[in-house]
C-alpha positions in Angstrom: 103.0 41.9 95.8 99.2 41.7 95.9 99.0 45.0 97.8 99.9 47.0 94.7 96.5 47.1 92.9 93.4 49.3 92.6 92.1 48.0 95.9 95.0 49.8 97.6 93.9 53.1 96.0 90.3 52.5 97.1 91.4 51.8 100.6 93.4 55.0 100.8 90.4 57.1 99.5 88.0 55.6 102.0 90.4 56.3 104.9 91.0 59.8 103.8 87.3 60.5 103.7 87.2 59.8 107.4 90.1 62.1 108.3 89.0 65.4 110.0 92.2 66.8 111.5 95.8 67.5 110.4 97.2 65.2 113.1 95.2 62.2 111.9 96.1 63.1 108.3 99.8 62.9 109.2 99.5 59.6 110.9 97.6 58.1 107.9 100.1 59.5 105.5 103.0 57.9 107.5 101.3 54.5 107.4 101.4 54.5 103.6 104.3 56.7 102.6 106.5 56.7 105.7 109.6 54.8 106.6 107.6 51.8 107.7 104.7 52.4 105.5 103.0 50.1 103.0 104.9 51.3 100.0 108.3 51.0 101.8 107.5 47.4 102.7 106.5 46.7 99.1 109.9 48.0 98.0 111.6 45.6 100.3 110.0 42.7 98.4 112.1 43.6 95.4 115.0 41.6 96.9 113.0 38.4 96.3 112.5 39.1 92.6 114.6 38.1 89.7 116.6 40.8 87.8 114.2 40.6 85.0 111.1 41.3 87.2 112.6 44.2 89.1 112.2 47.0 86.5 108.5 46.3 85.9 107.9 46.1 89.6 109.8 49.4 90.2 107.5 51.1 87.6 104.5 49.7 89.4 105.6 51.1 92.7 106.3 54.6 91.3 102.8 54.6 89.7 101.0 53.8 92.9 103.3 56.2 94.9 102.4 59.1 92.5 98.6 58.3 92.8 98.7 58.0 96.6 100.7 61.2 97.0 98.2 63.1 94.8 95.3 61.9 97.0 97.0 63.0 100.1 97.9 66.4 98.6 94.3 67.1 97.7 93.1 66.1 101.2 95.7 68.3 102.8 94.4 71.3 100.8 90.8 70.6 102.0 91.9 70.3 105.6 94.0 73.5 105.5 91.2 75.5 103.9 88.7 74.3 106.5 91.2 75.2 109.3 91.7 78.7 107.8 87.9 79.3 107.5 87.5 78.3 111.1 90.1 80.8 112.2 88.7 83.6 109.9 85.2 83.1 111.1 83.6 83.3 107.6 84.2 81.6 104.2 87.0 82.9 102.0 87.6 82.6 98.3 91.3 81.7 97.9 91.0 82.5 94.2 90.6 86.2 94.9 93.5 88.6 94.6 95.1 89.9 97.8 93.6 93.2 99.0 97.0 94.6 99.8 99.0 95.3 96.6 102.3 97.0 97.4 103.7 98.8 94.3 107.0 100.5 93.9 107.5 104.3 93.5 110.0 106.6 92.0 112.9 107.7 94.2 112.6 111.4 95.1 115.8 112.2 93.3 114.5 110.5 90.2 111.3 112.6 90.5 113.3 115.8 90.6 115.5 114.7 87.7 112.4 114.1 85.5 110.9 117.3 86.6 114.0 119.3 85.6 114.0 117.6 82.2 110.4 118.4 81.7 110.8 122.1 82.6 113.7 122.6 80.3 112.3 120.4 77.5 109.4 122.8 77.3 111.7 125.7 76.2 113.7 123.8 73.7 116.4 122.1 75.7 117.1 118.4 75.0 118.4 115.9 77.5 122.1 114.8 77.1 124.2 112.3 79.0 127.8 111.3 79.2 130.2 108.8 80.8 130.9 109.0 84.5 134.5 108.0 84.0 136.4 110.9 82.3 139.9 112.2 81.6 141.5 115.3 83.0 141.1 117.1 79.7 137.3 116.8 79.6 136.9 117.5 83.4 139.4 120.3 83.8 141.6 121.4 80.8 138.8 122.0 78.3 136.8 123.8 81.0 139.6 126.3 81.5 140.7 125.0 84.9 144.4 125.7 85.5 146.8 123.0 86.8 147.1 124.8 90.1 143.4 124.7 90.8 142.6 122.8 94.1 139.9 120.7 92.4 142.7 118.9 90.5 144.3 117.6 93.7 143.7 114.0 95.0 142.1 115.3 98.1 139.2 116.7 96.0 138.8 114.4 93.0 138.6 110.6 92.7 141.5 109.6 90.3 141.7 106.1 89.0 144.6 103.8 88.7 147.2 104.7 86.0 147.0 101.2 84.5 143.3 101.2 83.9 142.4 100.7 80.2 139.1 102.4 79.1 137.8 101.4 75.7 135.1 104.1 75.5 137.4 107.2 75.8 141.0 108.0 75.1 143.5 110.1 77.0 146.8 111.8 76.4 149.9 110.3 77.9 150.1 112.6 80.9 146.4 112.5 81.6 144.7 110.5 84.3 141.3 108.9 84.4 138.9 110.1 87.1 135.3 110.0 88.3 133.7 113.2 86.9 133.4 115.9 89.5 130.6 117.7 87.7 128.3 117.2 84.7 130.0 120.1 82.9 132.1 117.4 81.1 129.0 116.8 79.0 129.1 120.4 77.9 132.5 119.7 76.3 131.4 116.4 74.7 128.2 118.1 73.3 130.0 121.1 71.8 132.6 118.8 70.2 129.9 116.6 68.6 127.3 119.2 67.7 127.3 122.6 66.0 125.4 125.6 67.4 122.7 126.4 68.2 122.9 124.0 71.2 120.5 123.7 74.1 121.0 120.8 76.5 120.0 119.8 80.0 122.2 117.2 81.7 121.2 115.5 84.9 123.7 112.9 86.2 125.8 111.4 89.0 129.0 113.1 90.1 131.7 112.3 92.6 133.9 114.4 95.0 136.0 113.6 98.0 133.6 115.1 100.5 133.2 113.9 104.1 129.7 112.6 104.4 127.4 114.6 106.7 123.9 116.1 106.7 124.7 118.3 103.7 127.6 116.6 101.9 128.2 113.3 100.1 131.0 111.8 98.1 128.4 110.6 95.5 125.6 113.0 94.6 123.7 114.4 91.5 123.9 117.5 89.5 121.9 119.0 86.6 123.8 121.1 84.0 122.2 123.4 81.4 124.0 124.8 78.4 122.8 127.2 75.7 125.1 128.3 72.8 123.9 130.5 69.9 124.5 133.9 68.3 123.8 137.0 70.5 123.2 135.1 73.8 123.4 137.5 76.7 123.1 137.6 80.5 119.5 138.7 80.0 118.8 135.3 78.4 120.5 133.5 81.3 118.5 135.5 83.9 115.2 134.8 82.0 115.8 131.1 81.8 116.7 130.9 85.5 113.6 132.9 86.4 111.5 130.5 84.4 113.1 127.4 85.9 112.8 128.4 89.5 109.3 129.7 89.2 108.2 126.5 87.5 109.8 124.5 90.4 108.9 126.6 93.4 105.9 128.7 92.3 105.1 131.8 90.3 105.9 134.2 93.2 109.5 133.1 93.3 112.2 135.8 92.9 115.8 135.4 91.8 118.9 137.5 92.0 122.5 137.2 90.7 125.6 137.8 92.8 129.1 138.1 91.2 131.2 135.0 91.7 134.0 133.0 90.0 134.1 129.8 88.0 137.0 128.9 85.7 134.6 128.0 82.8 132.3 131.0 82.8 133.0 134.8 82.6 131.3 136.6 84.1 130.2 134.1 86.8 127.3 134.4 89.3 125.8 132.7 92.3 122.0 132.6 92.1 119.8 133.3 95.2 116.1 132.8 95.2 113.2 133.6 97.4 109.9 131.7 97.5 106.9 132.0 99.8 106.2 128.2 99.4 109.2 127.0 101.5 107.7 126.9 105.0 110.3 127.9 107.5 112.6 129.1 104.7 109.9 131.2 103.0 111.2 134.5 104.5 114.8 134.4 103.4 117.0 134.4 100.3 118.6 131.0 99.6 121.7 130.3 97.5 120.7 127.6 95.0 123.1 127.3 92.0 126.1 128.7 90.1 126.0 130.0 86.5 127.6 132.4 84.0 128.5 133.1 80.4 130.6 130.5 78.7 134.3 131.6 78.9 135.8 132.2 75.4 138.7 129.9 76.3 136.1 127.0 76.6 134.8 127.8 73.1 138.3 127.8 71.7 139.0 124.4 73.3 136.0 122.9 71.4 136.6 124.8 68.1 133.7 127.2 68.4 134.4 130.7 67.3 133.9 133.0 70.4 133.5 136.0 68.2 130.6 134.5 66.4 128.9 132.6 69.2 128.1 133.2 72.9 126.4 131.1 75.5 125.5 130.5 79.1 125.8 127.5 81.5 124.4 126.7 85.0 124.7 123.9 87.4 122.5 122.9 90.3 122.6 120.1 92.9 119.6 117.8 92.5 119.8 116.7 96.2 119.7 120.4 97.1 116.5 120.9 95.1 114.9 117.8 96.6 115.7 118.8 100.2 114.2 122.3 99.6 111.1 120.9 97.8 110.3 118.4 100.5 111.7 120.0 103.6 114.4 117.4 104.2 117.4 118.4 106.4 119.7 115.4 105.9 121.0 114.4 102.5 122.0 110.9 103.8 118.3 109.9 103.9 118.3 109.7 100.1 120.8 106.9 100.1 119.7 104.7 103.0 116.9 102.8 101.2 114.7 103.2 104.3 111.1 102.4 103.2 109.7 104.6 106.0 111.4 107.5 104.2 110.9 106.5 100.6 107.2 105.6 100.9 106.4 109.3 101.7 107.0 110.3 98.1 
């Protein structure tokens, strides 16, 4: 009982002052706080006390245990600092910030998305977004895609279970929910909710049943642009695409349109471009995106008069742009979260 007084604290302090190594520190700590230490032996004395005396004695033990542990913790910090200084060869200030500060960076696909928004925002386009889960009407019917089109088959599109209940969008009885196959669905939602003139840029994630390889992925990103107003012509479309590709790949970039077919545009075009800033690819024309004038059937589906308004739309793969911009030859690198790859951007 007599051990638990201020003389015990003084004794511990004097012995700690003489300690110069971690090994000696551990031995001394065990002699006071270990299984057979001073405090443990004091606790054993509680069995000789009356029930009335035990609570007060327990508080006394806890008090001295806390004080002794604090003394040992401070001594350990001193010993560890001295050991570290000896290893380092010169004094260090442990209050200084670390010299190495690793910060995060934007993903290369995010960088391209922001760049596209910036380019089109400068000429009056506003950024729009839409749900990734859609119905067949928004993804196909409203975009003039016939029932026989291969994109509506299960081998091309991710259809969801028939019993799924979505609160954010409604569907007709015969429709199915699906993961959107293109960001063109946002065209329809925008034209239904707004009146012309309309100018939107729509970057977003899309899904298709593609076999993953160096140039394909089941989950990738697209950017859609839509312009609807009076007297919009192919010349307007070509001018906007020229501006866009020159802003992204340099002022010497050239573009050309080739006739093609898409259900939701008429006429439709594939766009090729040539840029001297593409290294090994700087001496060839490269297919980059699809575009065209909005089909009158699409306007009728969203209650816009095709005799009063016209418009154009274009869609480009964001991974495709990032691969060309940075000289990347495998799309899978974007999704592997490998810091050796990501830290280059």
